[in-house]
DRENFISE-395461 format. One line per field, with one value per residue (C-alpha): residue number from 1; residue in three letters; y, x, z. Coordinates in nm, 2 decimals, always signed. Each point is the difference from the previous one (the first is absolute). Layout:
// DRENFISE-395461
num	[NUM / ...]
residuo	[ALA / ...]
Y	[Y / ...]
X	[X / ...]
Z	[Z / ...]
END
This chain:
// DRENFISE-395461
num	[1 / 2 / 3 / 4 / 5 / 6 / 7 / 8 / 9 / 10 / 11 / 12 / 13 / 14 / 15 / 16 / 17 / 18 / 19 / 20 / 21 / 22 / 23 / 24 / 25 / 26 / 27 / 28 / 29 / 30 / 31 / 32 / 33 / 34 / 35 / 36 / 37 / 38 / 39 / 40 / 41 / 42 / 43 / 44 / 45 / 46 / 47 / 48 / 49 / 50 / 51 / 52 / 53 / 54 / 55 / 56 / 57 / 58 / 59 / 60 / 61 / 62 / 63 / 64 / 65 / 66 / 67 / 68 / 69 / 70 / 71 / 72 / 73 / 74 / 75 / 76 / 77 / 78 / 79 / 80 / 81 / 82 / 83 / 84 / 85 / 86 / 87 / 88 / 89 / 90 / 91 / 92 / 93 / 94 / 95 / 96 / 97 / 98 / 99 / 100 / 101 / 102 / 103 / 104 / 105 / 106 / 107 / 108 / 109 / 110 / 111 / 112 / 113 / 114 / 115 / 116 / 117 / 118 / 119 / 120 / 121 / 122 / 123 / 124 / 125 / 126 / 127 / 128 / 129 / 130 / 131 / 132 / 133 / 134 / 135 / 136 / 137 / 138 / 139 / 140 / 141 / 142 / 143 / 144 / 145 / 146 / 147 / 148 / 149 / 150 / 151 / 152 / 153 / 154 / 155 / 156 / 157 / 158 / 159 / 160 / 161 / 162 / 163 / 164 / 165 / 166 / 167 / 168 / 169 / 170 / 171 / 172 / 173 / 174 / 175 / 176 / 177 / 178 / 179 / 180 / 181 / 182 / 183 / 184 / 185 / 186 / 187 / 188 / 189 / 190 / 191 / 192 / 193 / 194 / 195 / 196 / 197 / 198 / 199 / 200 / 201 / 202 / 203 / 204 / 205 / 206 / 207 / 208 / 209 / 210 / 211 / 212 / 213 / 214 / 215 / 216 / 217 / 218 / 219 / 220 / 221 / 222 / 223 / 224 / 225 / 226 / 227 / 228 / 229 / 230 / 231 / 232 / 233 / 234 / 235 / 236 / 237 / 238 / 239 / 240 / 241 / 242 / 243 / 244 / 245 / 246 / 247 / 248 / 249 / 250 / 251 / 252 / 253 / 254 / 255 / 256 / 257 / 258 / 259 / 260 / 261 / 262 / 263 / 264 / 265 / 266 / 267 / 268 / 269 / 270 / 271 / 272 / 273 / 274 / 275 / 276 / 277 / 278 / 279 / 280 / 281 / 282 / 283 / 284 / 285 / 286 / 287 / 288 / 289 / 290 / 291 / 292 / 293 / 294 / 295 / 296 / 297 / 298 / 299 / 300 / 301 / 302 / 303 / 304 / 305 / 306 / 307 / 308 / 309 / 310 / 311 / 312 / 313 / 314 / 315 / 316 / 317 / 318 / 319 / 320 / 321 / 322 / 323 / 324 / 325 / 326 / 327 / 328 / 329 / 330 / 331 / 332 / 333 / 334 / 335 / 336 / 337 / 338 / 339 / 340 / 341 / 342 / 343 / 344 / 345 / 346 / 347 / 348 / 349 / 350 / 351 / 352 / 353 / 354 / 355 / 356 / 357 / 358 / 359 / 360 / 361 / 362 / 363 / 364 / 365 / 366 / 367 / 368 / 369 / 370 / 371 / 372 / 373 / 374 / 375 / 376 / 377 / 378 / 379 / 380 / 381 / 382 / 383 / 384 / 385 / 386]
residuo	[MET / PRO / SER / GLU / GLN / ALA / ASP / PHE / VAL / VAL / ILE / GLY / GLY / GLY / PRO / ALA / GLY / ALA / SER / ALA / ALA / LEU / THR / LEU / ARG / ARG / HIS / ALA / PRO / GLY / ARG / ARG / VAL / VAL / LEU / VAL / GLU / ALA / GLY / ARG / HIS / ASP / ARG / ALA / LYS / PRO / GLY / GLU / VAL / LEU / PRO / ALA / VAL / ALA / GLN / GLY / LEU / LEU / ARG / GLN / LEU / GLY / ILE / TRP / GLU / LEU / PHE / LEU / ALA / ALA / SER / PHE / VAL / GLU / SER / ARG / ALA / VAL / VAL / SER / ALA / TRP / ALA / ASP / GLU / THR / PRO / GLN / GLU / ARG / PRO / SER / ILE / PHE / SER / ALA / GLN / GLY / THR / GLY / TRP / GLN / LEU / ASP / ARG / ALA / ARG / PHE / ASP / ARG / LEU / LEU / VAL / GLU / ALA / ALA / ALA / ALA / ALA / GLY / VAL / ASP / VAL / ARG / LEU / GLY / CYS / THR / VAL / ARG / SER / ALA / THR / ARG / GLU / GLY / GLN / GLY / TRP / TRP / LEU / GLU / LEU / ALA / ASP / GLY / ASP / ILE / VAL / ALA / GLY / ALA / VAL / ILE / TRP / ALA / ALA / GLY / ARG / SER / TRP / LYS / LEU / ALA / ARG / SER / PHE / GLY / ALA / THR / LEU / LYS / VAL / HIS / ALA / HIS / LEU / ALA / ALA / TYR / THR / ARG / PHE / PHE / ASP / ARG / ALA / PRO / GLY / ASP / CYS / ARG / MET / VAL / ILE / GLU / ALA / ARG / PRO / GLU / GLY / TRP / TRP / TYR / SER / ALA / ASP / LEU / PRO / GLY / ASP / GLY / ARG / VAL / VAL / ALA / CYS / LEU / THR / ASP / PRO / ASP / LEU / GLY / SER / ASN / LEU / ARG / ASP / PRO / LYS / SER / TRP / TYR / ARG / ALA / LEU / ALA / ALA / THR / LYS / VAL / ILE / ALA / PRO / LEU / LEU / PRO / ASP / GLY / ALA / ARG / GLU / THR / SER / ALA / SER / VAL / LYS / SER / ALA / GLY / THR / ALA / THR / ILE / ASP / PRO / ALA / ALA / GLY / GLU / ARG / TRP / LEU / ALA / ALA / GLY / ASP / CYS / LEU / PHE / ALA / ALA / ASP / PRO / LEU / SER / SER / ARG / GLY / ILE / VAL / HIS / ALA / LEU / ARG / SER / GLY / ILE / LEU / ALA / ALA / TYR / ALA / ALA / SER / ASP / MET / ILE / GLU / GLY / ARG / ASP / GLU / LEU / ALA / ARG / ARG / ARG / TYR / LYS / MET / ILE / ALA / ALA / GLN / GLY / TYR / SER / ASP / TYR / VAL / PRO / ALA / LEU / ALA / ALA / TYR / TYR / ALA / ALA / ALA / ALA / ARG / TRP / ASP / THR / LEU / PHE / TRP / GLN / ARG / ARG / ARG / SER / PRO / VAL / GLU / ALA / ARG / ALA / ALA / THR / GLN / GLU / ARG / ALA / MET / GLY / ILE / SER / SER / MET / GLY / GLU / ARG / SER / ASN / GLU / THR / ARG / HIS / PRO / GLY / LEU]
Y	[-3.67 / +0.30 / -0.07 / +0.19 / +0.18 / +0.31 / +0.17 / +0.34 / +0.11 / +0.37 / +0.12 / +0.28 / +0.06 / +0.37 / +0.18 / -0.11 / -0.36 / -0.04 / +0.17 / -0.23 / -0.31 / +0.11 / +0.07 / -0.34 / -0.17 / +0.19 / -0.02 / -0.36 / -0.17 / -0.35 / +0.09 / -0.04 / +0.33 / +0.02 / +0.34 / +0.02 / +0.30 / +0.04 / +0.21 / -0.03 / +0.36 / +0.04 / +0.30 / +0.37 / +0.15 / +0.36 / +0.11 / +0.07 / +0.17 / -0.23 / +0.22 / -0.05 / -0.12 / -0.33 / -0.09 / -0.14 / -0.22 / -0.13 / -0.08 / -0.18 / -0.21 / -0.08 / +0.15 / +0.33 / -0.11 / -0.14 / +0.33 / +0.20 / -0.23 / +0.06 / +0.37 / +0.17 / +0.37 / +0.23 / +0.24 / +0.35 / +0.20 / +0.04 / +0.29 / +0.11 / +0.28 / -0.06 / +0.29 / +0.24 / -0.01 / +0.07 / -0.33 / -0.08 / -0.24 / -0.21 / -0.15 / -0.35 / +0.09 / +0.22 / -0.28 / -0.11 / -0.36 / +0.06 / -0.07 / -0.24 / -0.19 / +0.04 / -0.36 / -0.20 / -0.18 / -0.31 / -0.06 / +0.07 / -0.25 / -0.26 / +0.06 / -0.07 / -0.31 / -0.14 / +0.07 / -0.19 / -0.30 / +0.00 / -0.01 / -0.31 / +0.12 / -0.20 / +0.28 / -0.05 / +0.28 / +0.01 / -0.19 / +0.11 / -0.09 / -0.08 / -0.06 / -0.04 / -0.23 / -0.08 / -0.35 / -0.11 / +0.26 / +0.14 / +0.08 / -0.20 / +0.21 / -0.08 / +0.11 / +0.01 / -0.30 / -0.20 / +0.02 / +0.07 / +0.00 / +0.28 / +0.02 / +0.38 / +0.24 / +0.35 / +0.18 / +0.26 / +0.02 / +0.38 / +0.18 / -0.33 / -0.11 / -0.29 / -0.23 / +0.23 / -0.21 / -0.32 / +0.15 / +0.16 / +0.35 / +0.31 / +0.26 / +0.36 / +0.27 / +0.33 / +0.22 / -0.06 / +0.10 / -0.13 / +0.03 / +0.07 / -0.10 / +0.00 / -0.12 / +0.15 / -0.07 / +0.26 / +0.22 / +0.03 / +0.16 / +0.12 / -0.23 / +0.23 / -0.09 / +0.28 / +0.06 / +0.27 / +0.09 / +0.08 / +0.08 / -0.36 / -0.17 / -0.03 / -0.13 / -0.16 / -0.11 / -0.20 / -0.15 / -0.36 / -0.20 / +0.05 / +0.36 / -0.11 / +0.21 / -0.05 / +0.28 / -0.04 / +0.21 / -0.10 / +0.10 / -0.14 / -0.26 / +0.19 / +0.31 / -0.16 / -0.25 / +0.21 / -0.04 / -0.36 / +0.17 / +0.09 / +0.33 / +0.11 / -0.12 / +0.19 / +0.31 / -0.01 / -0.06 / +0.31 / +0.22 / -0.10 / +0.24 / -0.23 / -0.34 / +0.06 / +0.14 / -0.33 / -0.17 / +0.10 / +0.01 / -0.34 / -0.18 / -0.31 / -0.15 / -0.37 / -0.11 / +0.13 / -0.11 / +0.10 / -0.13 / +0.07 / +0.21 / +0.09 / -0.08 / -0.33 / -0.23 / -0.36 / -0.09 / -0.20 / +0.03 / -0.36 / -0.30 / -0.37 / -0.09 / +0.28 / +0.36 / +0.27 / +0.20 / +0.29 / +0.16 / -0.29 / +0.10 / +0.38 / +0.16 / +0.36 / +0.31 / +0.03 / +0.36 / -0.14 / -0.15 / -0.31 / -0.24 / -0.24 / +0.07 / -0.09 / -0.31 / -0.12 / +0.08 / -0.16 / -0.31 / -0.04 / +0.05 / -0.24 / -0.27 / +0.02 / -0.01 / -0.30 / -0.18 / +0.07 / -0.14 / -0.34 / -0.01 / +0.01 / +0.37 / +0.08 / +0.24 / +0.20 / +0.03 / +0.11 / +0.26 / +0.15 / +0.01 / +0.17 / +0.26 / +0.08 / +0.02 / +0.23 / +0.23 / +0.03 / +0.11 / +0.24 / +0.17 / +0.01 / +0.18 / +0.34 / -0.01 / -0.05 / +0.27 / +0.24 / -0.08 / +0.08 / +0.31 / +0.15 / +0.03 / +0.18 / +0.27 / -0.22 / +0.01 / -0.27 / -0.31 / -0.22 / +0.23 / +0.08 / -0.37 / -0.01 / +0.29 / -0.07 / +0.08 / +0.31 / +0.13 / -0.08 / +0.20 / +0.29 / +0.00 / -0.01 / +0.30 / +0.20 / -0.07 / +0.11 / +0.34 / +0.03 / -0.08 / -0.31 / -0.22 / +0.17 / +0.35 / +0.09 / +0.10 / -0.31 / +0.11 / -0.01 / -0.33 / -0.05 / -0.36 / -0.12 / -0.37 / -0.22]
X	[+0.08 / -0.04 / -0.12 / +0.29 / +0.32 / +0.16 / +0.34 / -0.17 / -0.35 / -0.09 / -0.30 / -0.17 / -0.04 / +0.04 / +0.30 / +0.23 / -0.10 / -0.01 / +0.34 / +0.14 / -0.14 / +0.13 / +0.35 / +0.01 / -0.08 / +0.27 / +0.26 / -0.07 / -0.18 / +0.04 / -0.19 / -0.38 / -0.18 / -0.36 / -0.19 / -0.32 / -0.23 / -0.32 / -0.17 / -0.04 / +0.09 / -0.35 / -0.10 / +0.05 / +0.31 / +0.11 / +0.19 / +0.37 / +0.27 / +0.29 / +0.31 / +0.24 / +0.27 / -0.19 / +0.10 / +0.33 / -0.18 / -0.24 / +0.29 / +0.18 / -0.32 / -0.01 / -0.34 / +0.07 / -0.13 / -0.32 / -0.05 / +0.04 / -0.24 / -0.26 / -0.02 / -0.04 / -0.08 / +0.29 / -0.02 / +0.02 / +0.03 / -0.06 / -0.21 / +0.02 / -0.17 / +0.23 / +0.22 / -0.28 / -0.34 / +0.15 / +0.03 / +0.36 / +0.05 / +0.31 / +0.00 / +0.15 / +0.19 / +0.23 / +0.09 / +0.36 / -0.12 / -0.26 / -0.37 / -0.17 / -0.33 / -0.35 / -0.06 / -0.32 / +0.13 / -0.22 / +0.12 / +0.36 / -0.01 / -0.16 / +0.28 / +0.27 / -0.17 / -0.06 / +0.37 / +0.10 / -0.22 / +0.14 / +0.35 / -0.08 / -0.13 / -0.29 / -0.25 / -0.31 / -0.25 / -0.29 / +0.22 / +0.04 / +0.29 / -0.16 / +0.31 / +0.37 / +0.20 / +0.38 / +0.06 / +0.37 / +0.20 / -0.31 / -0.37 / -0.32 / -0.27 / -0.37 / -0.18 / -0.38 / +0.03 / +0.28 / +0.35 / +0.34 / +0.35 / +0.23 / +0.37 / -0.03 / -0.29 / -0.03 / -0.29 / -0.14 / -0.36 / -0.03 / -0.16 / -0.11 / +0.21 / -0.20 / +0.30 / +0.22 / -0.02 / +0.07 / +0.32 / +0.09 / -0.02 / -0.15 / -0.20 / +0.11 / -0.26 / +0.19 / -0.29 / -0.37 / -0.16 / -0.32 / -0.10 / -0.37 / -0.03 / -0.28 / +0.01 / -0.19 / -0.08 / -0.11 / +0.28 / +0.26 / +0.33 / +0.32 / +0.26 / +0.10 / +0.02 / -0.14 / +0.08 / -0.15 / +0.07 / -0.30 / -0.06 / -0.12 / +0.29 / +0.07 / -0.18 / +0.11 / -0.16 / +0.12 / -0.14 / -0.10 / -0.07 / -0.33 / -0.06 / +0.03 / +0.13 / +0.11 / -0.04 / +0.13 / +0.03 / +0.29 / -0.02 / +0.04 / -0.26 / -0.13 / -0.04 / -0.16 / -0.24 / -0.29 / +0.13 / -0.14 / -0.33 / -0.05 / -0.17 / +0.30 / +0.25 / -0.17 / -0.04 / +0.38 / +0.07 / -0.21 / +0.23 / +0.31 / +0.12 / +0.16 / -0.13 / -0.38 / +0.01 / +0.15 / -0.34 / -0.25 / -0.37 / -0.05 / +0.26 / -0.14 / +0.14 / +0.07 / +0.16 / +0.17 / +0.26 / +0.17 / +0.35 / +0.30 / +0.27 / +0.23 / +0.37 / +0.08 / +0.30 / +0.06 / +0.27 / +0.20 / +0.01 / +0.12 / +0.03 / +0.07 / -0.06 / -0.25 / +0.00 / -0.26 / -0.03 / -0.21 / -0.26 / +0.03 / +0.36 / -0.05 / -0.34 / +0.06 / -0.23 / -0.12 / +0.12 / +0.36 / -0.05 / +0.19 / -0.28 / +0.06 / +0.37 / +0.07 / -0.21 / +0.18 / +0.35 / -0.07 / -0.14 / +0.31 / +0.23 / -0.20 / +0.03 / +0.38 / +0.01 / -0.24 / +0.22 / +0.30 / -0.18 / -0.07 / +0.36 / +0.12 / +0.08 / -0.29 / +0.17 / +0.16 / -0.32 / -0.20 / +0.26 / +0.03 / -0.38 / -0.06 / +0.26 / -0.16 / -0.35 / +0.12 / +0.17 / -0.31 / -0.21 / +0.28 / -0.01 / -0.38 / -0.07 / +0.16 / -0.12 / -0.36 / +0.03 / +0.12 / -0.30 / -0.24 / +0.19 / -0.06 / -0.37 / +0.06 / -0.27 / -0.25 / -0.02 / -0.26 / +0.05 / +0.10 / +0.28 / +0.11 / +0.06 / +0.24 / +0.22 / +0.34 / +0.03 / +0.20 / -0.27 / -0.28 / +0.17 / +0.06 / -0.37 / -0.11 / +0.22 / -0.13 / -0.36 / +0.08 / +0.12 / -0.33 / +0.15 / -0.08 / +0.27 / -0.09 / +0.08 / -0.37 / -0.20 / -0.10 / -0.37 / -0.01 / -0.11 / +0.16 / -0.11 / -0.29 / -0.01 / -0.29]
Z	[+0.79 / -0.23 / -0.35 / -0.17 / +0.04 / -0.17 / +0.02 / +0.02 / +0.08 / -0.06 / +0.19 / -0.19 / -0.37 / -0.02 / -0.16 / +0.28 / +0.01 / -0.38 / -0.05 / +0.27 / -0.17 / -0.34 / +0.14 / +0.16 / -0.32 / -0.19 / +0.27 / +0.11 / -0.29 / +0.15 / +0.32 / +0.04 / +0.07 / +0.11 / +0.02 / +0.20 / -0.02 / +0.20 / -0.27 / -0.38 / -0.11 / -0.13 / +0.21 / -0.06 / +0.15 / +0.03 / -0.31 / +0.05 / -0.20 / -0.07 / -0.04 / -0.29 / +0.24 / +0.02 / -0.35 / +0.13 / +0.25 / -0.27 / -0.22 / +0.28 / +0.05 / -0.37 / -0.05 / -0.17 / -0.34 / +0.16 / +0.19 / -0.33 / -0.17 / +0.26 / -0.12 / +0.34 / -0.05 / +0.05 / +0.29 / -0.15 / +0.32 / +0.37 / +0.11 / +0.36 / +0.20 / +0.30 / +0.12 / -0.09 / -0.17 / -0.35 / -0.19 / -0.11 / -0.29 / -0.04 / -0.35 / -0.02 / -0.32 / +0.20 / +0.25 / -0.01 / -0.01 / -0.27 / -0.01 / +0.24 / -0.03 / +0.14 / +0.11 / +0.02 / +0.32 / -0.03 / -0.36 / +0.09 / +0.29 / -0.23 / -0.26 / +0.26 / +0.14 / -0.35 / -0.09 / +0.31 / -0.10 / -0.35 / +0.16 / +0.18 / +0.34 / +0.14 / +0.04 / +0.22 / +0.01 / +0.25 / +0.24 / +0.37 / +0.23 / +0.34 / +0.21 / -0.02 / +0.23 / +0.00 / -0.15 / +0.01 / -0.19 / -0.17 / +0.05 / +0.01 / -0.15 / +0.04 / -0.31 / -0.06 / -0.23 / +0.16 / +0.17 / -0.15 / +0.14 / -0.12 / +0.02 / +0.03 / +0.00 / -0.15 / +0.18 / -0.23 / +0.10 / -0.03 / +0.29 / +0.16 / +0.30 / +0.13 / -0.01 / +0.20 / +0.32 / -0.19 / -0.13 / +0.34 / -0.14 / +0.14 / -0.19 / +0.07 / -0.10 / -0.03 / -0.13 / -0.06 / -0.33 / -0.18 / -0.36 / -0.06 / -0.36 / -0.26 / -0.36 / -0.29 / -0.36 / -0.27 / +0.13 / -0.28 / +0.08 / -0.17 / +0.15 / +0.29 / +0.37 / +0.22 / +0.36 / +0.23 / +0.36 / +0.21 / +0.37 / +0.07 / -0.18 / -0.37 / -0.31 / -0.31 / -0.33 / -0.30 / -0.32 / -0.03 / -0.31 / -0.19 / +0.10 / +0.37 / +0.28 / +0.36 / +0.26 / +0.36 / +0.31 / +0.23 / +0.36 / +0.35 / +0.09 / +0.31 / -0.21 / -0.31 / +0.15 / -0.13 / -0.35 / +0.00 / -0.04 / -0.37 / +0.07 / +0.22 / -0.26 / -0.29 / +0.22 / +0.06 / -0.37 / -0.09 / +0.21 / -0.21 / -0.26 / -0.26 / +0.08 / -0.02 / -0.36 / -0.12 / +0.05 / -0.28 / +0.07 / -0.16 / +0.21 / +0.17 / +0.32 / -0.04 / +0.33 / +0.31 / +0.25 / +0.32 / +0.05 / +0.23 / -0.17 / +0.29 / +0.06 / +0.16 / +0.01 / +0.11 / +0.25 / -0.08 / -0.38 / -0.03 / +0.23 / -0.02 / -0.36 / -0.06 / -0.13 / -0.03 / -0.32 / -0.14 / +0.22 / +0.24 / +0.06 / -0.01 / -0.07 / -0.09 / -0.01 / -0.37 / +0.00 / +0.00 / -0.35 / +0.10 / -0.10 / -0.28 / -0.05 / +0.37 / -0.04 / -0.32 / +0.14 / +0.34 / -0.16 / -0.21 / +0.30 / +0.21 / -0.27 / +0.00 / +0.38 / +0.01 / -0.25 / +0.22 / +0.30 / -0.15 / -0.13 / +0.36 / +0.03 / +0.24 / +0.24 / -0.27 / -0.20 / +0.30 / +0.11 / -0.35 / -0.05 / +0.33 / -0.07 / -0.34 / +0.16 / +0.28 / -0.24 / -0.21 / +0.30 / +0.11 / -0.34 / -0.01 / +0.33 / -0.07 / -0.36 / +0.10 / +0.27 / -0.27 / -0.22 / +0.28 / +0.11 / -0.35 / +0.08 / +0.33 / -0.08 / +0.18 / +0.38 / +0.05 / +0.21 / -0.29 / -0.10 / +0.35 / +0.06 / -0.30 / +0.11 / +0.15 / +0.37 / -0.08 / -0.25 / +0.25 / +0.27 / -0.23 / -0.10 / +0.36 / +0.08 / -0.29 / +0.10 / +0.35 / -0.14 / -0.20 / -0.33 / -0.20 / -0.17 / -0.33 / +0.14 / +0.03 / +0.31 / +0.19 / +0.00 / -0.38 / -0.13 / -0.34 / -0.08 / +0.22 / +0.06 / -0.10]
END
């Protein structure tokens, strides 16, 4: 027999999992909620801008004051060299929603998990779920340190889909993308996120606490395999126009990582007494800027649906949740295509793959007539690849 039972078990302690756990405690305070997280939020993570629209979600979770007290740095602007090589700056002060924040992701994730623990969630860090098996109306979860039976499970393990088969779900990869990231200290910034389109893909950089900085190149895995080599990565960085100058001579690399960053969805989004949330439900291209807002919102929605499930409204909860997930993906696809289309000056393989079929055919016809998609002669190389 298992050693313990819980009404809800949340797998994953990122923004989606933590927001789900917090919502369950507020919505169903009499229920036992356990959150298990394989990591400890003690490693460097790429910095992200949290848009001002997230304020409503943080208030809904009851952590707005905690968030303000953490004194995250306001994001002053986003600078992009995208449609052309001239950097364009979009100051946050002119946003209709107001100023966002430049997050230290590890510290933000810890804040959410600590808030969940303070709200009465049984939080277990450094705890891995090895398997999930149907048990009566719920799920039997084998953990690294014991077993637990859950009335319902919210699966919010980020870009880790190891339990897909256990839940009877299928991972659908819609587009591949990899982030070749390096972290630095001694590289003070000015609270701006910088994005630059290049022949091989696109780069971004953002400030981190303590004069830290993250710099990443995002491209397809088959095109960027050489970027695992430091010399190749730094050679590609040197060719950038606005990213390279952000690293002063005294900057020191502290760590590096290579992670998947493409578009993927799970099907179905929900099943018998389980739901997926956050990146586990729908992992989006970072260019879409869905990120943390999507994670927080999906965690909240998953909590309400999971509560409906154990209250006997399983079918209705699954149907509604699937509809919401499908609509989110449907809205995302054309929006992402529009973002990439704005950088159509490049005619390299990375950008060709991101053209719509109509755009791709038009470009092929133009090349056949001896004219490039930029209106220049095809034998003129405007932006040589690396």
